[in-house]
C-alpha positions in Angstrom: -110.7 203.8 46.7 -112.9 205.8 44.4 -113.3 209.6 44.8 -116.6 210.7 46.1 -119.0 213.1 44.3 -119.0 216.0 46.6 -121.9 217.5 48.4 -121.0 220.2 50.9 -121.9 218.1 53.9 -121.9 214.3 54.6 -121.7 211.8 57.3 -118.4 209.9 57.1 -118.0 206.5 58.6 -114.5 205.2 59.4 -114.4 201.4 58.8 -112.2 198.5 57.6 -112.8 195.5 55.3 -113.0 193.1 58.3 -115.7 195.2 60.0 -118.8 194.6 57.8 -120.9 193.5 60.8 -120.0 196.7 62.7 -120.7 198.9 59.6 -124.0 197.2 58.8 -125.0 197.6 62.5 -124.4 201.3 62.4 -126.1 201.8 59.0 -129.3 200.2 60.4 -129.5 202.9 63.1 -128.5 205.8 60.9 -131.9 207.2 59.9 -131.0 210.6 58.6 -131.6 212.5 55.3 -127.9 213.2 54.8 -125.4 211.7 52.3 -123.3 209.0 53.9 -119.9 207.8 52.8 -117.6 205.1 54.2 -113.8 205.5 54.3 -111.4 202.6 54.6 -107.8 203.6 54.6 -104.7 203.4 56.9 -104.0 205.8 59.7 -106.8 205.0 62.1 -109.4 207.8 62.6 -107.0 210.6 61.7 -106.0 208.9 58.5 -109.7 208.7 57.5 -110.2 212.3 58.4 -107.2 213.3 56.3 -108.5 211.2 53.4 -111.7 213.2 53.4 -109.7 216.4 53.3 -107.6 215.2 50.4 -110.2 213.4 48.3 -113.4 215.4 48.7 -114.6 219.0 48.8 -116.8 218.6 51.8 -117.1 221.9 53.7 -118.0 220.0 56.8 -118.7 216.4 57.8 -119.7 214.3 60.7 -117.3 211.5 61.6 -118.5 208.3 63.2 -116.6 205.1 63.9 -118.3 202.0 62.6 -118.7 200.8 66.2 -121.4 203.3 67.0 -125.2 203.0 67.1 -127.4 206.1 66.8 -130.2 206.2 69.3 -131.3 209.8 68.5 -130.1 211.8 65.5 -130.6 215.2 67.3 -126.8 215.9 67.4 -126.6 215.7 63.6 -129.2 218.4 63.2 -127.6 220.5 65.9 -124.2 220.1 64.3 -125.6 221.0 60.8 -127.1 224.2 62.2 -123.7 225.2 63.7 -121.0 227.0 61.7 -118.3 225.5 63.9 -117.0 222.1 64.9 -119.2 220.1 67.3 -118.0 217.4 69.7 -120.4 214.5 70.1 -118.4 212.7 72.9 -116.7 214.5 75.8 -114.9 211.5 77.2 -112.0 211.4 77.8 -111.8 214.8 76.2 -113.9 216.7 73.7 -114.0 214.7 70.4 -113.5 211.5 72.3 -113.5 208.5 69.9 -113.1 211.3 67.2 -116.9 211.6 67.2 -118.1 214.9 65.9 -118.7 217.4 63.2 -115.6 218.9 61.6 -115.2 221.9 59.3 -112.7 221.9 56.5 -111.6 225.5 57.3 -110.5 224.3 60.8 -108.9 221.0 59.8 -106.9 222.6 57.0 -105.2 224.8 59.7 -104.1 221.7 61.7 -101.0 219.7 61.0 -102.7 216.4 61.4 -100.2 213.7 62.3 -99.4 210.5 60.3 -100.8 208.0 62.8 -99.3 204.5 62.3 -100.4 202.7 65.5 -103.4 202.5 67.8 -101.3 203.9 70.6 -100.5 207.0 68.5 -104.2 207.4 67.7 -105.2 207.2 71.3 -102.4 209.7 72.3 -103.5 212.2 69.6 -107.2 211.8 70.7 -106.1 213.4 74.0 -104.9 216.6 72.3 -107.0 216.8 69.2 -109.6 219.1 70.8 -106.8 221.6 71.7 -105.8 221.8 68.0 -109.4 222.2 67.0 -110.0 224.9 69.6 -106.9 226.9 68.6 -107.8 226.8 64.9 -111.5 227.3 64.8 -113.2 226.5 68.1 -116.0 224.1 68.9 -119.3 223.5 70.6 -120.2 220.3 72.5 -123.4 218.4 73.0 -122.1 217.1 76.3 -122.5 213.3 75.7 -120.3 211.5 78.2 -119.4 208.0 76.8 -117.1 207.1 79.6 -115.8 203.6 80.2 -118.2 201.4 82.1 -118.3 197.9 83.5 -120.7 196.7 80.9 -119.5 194.0 78.6 -121.4 192.2 75.9 -120.7 189.7 73.1 -121.1 191.6 69.8 -119.4 191.3 66.4 -118.0 187.9 67.4 -116.1 189.0 70.5 -116.3 190.7 73.9 -116.8 194.5 73.8 -117.5 197.3 76.2 -121.0 198.7 75.6 -121.3 202.4 76.5 -124.7 204.0 76.2 -125.5 207.7 76.3 -128.6 209.7 75.4 -127.8 209.9 71.7 -125.3 207.1 71.0 -124.2 203.6 71.9 -120.4 203.0 71.5 -118.9 199.5 71.4 -115.3 199.5 72.4 -112.8 196.7 71.7 -110.0 198.6 73.3 -110.6 200.3 76.7 -107.2 200.5 78.4 -103.6 201.0 77.4 -102.7 197.4 78.1 -104.7 196.4 75.1 -102.8 198.6 72.6 
């Protein structure tokens, strides 16, 4: 993967080579005047966040999964005006689905784990907000993207479609039995 020419802020999209449909779907809805970069590496979401810390000089960045659609970019502007971390999804905890704005100064204080499995990623998602709060604090926009009984065919398979005021999230994994 090539190193990125560094602005101080960017939107980072976590993706994989087999997810071109998801990535293109998100990019169509991402109508903001900010630099955008995609990160494809091992370690699930935390691996991608660690990659950003190790390979860029971004002072802060918004992290999105490629399975998101942006309905309203308001959270991006709110986050950019904030000096701290900002959670975009409060389910099941703040920074649910790892969606939010992160500051380098906070993340560099956290011993981010080496995540090798989806189960480890889900488990760390439950405590990530605690590490962020202890090391820099955060704000939240209050978006509740909780699991719902709404399934659609998208990206070639059945996914859970969760819709909030600002985002739509498509989940391929929605319970521990699927890990």
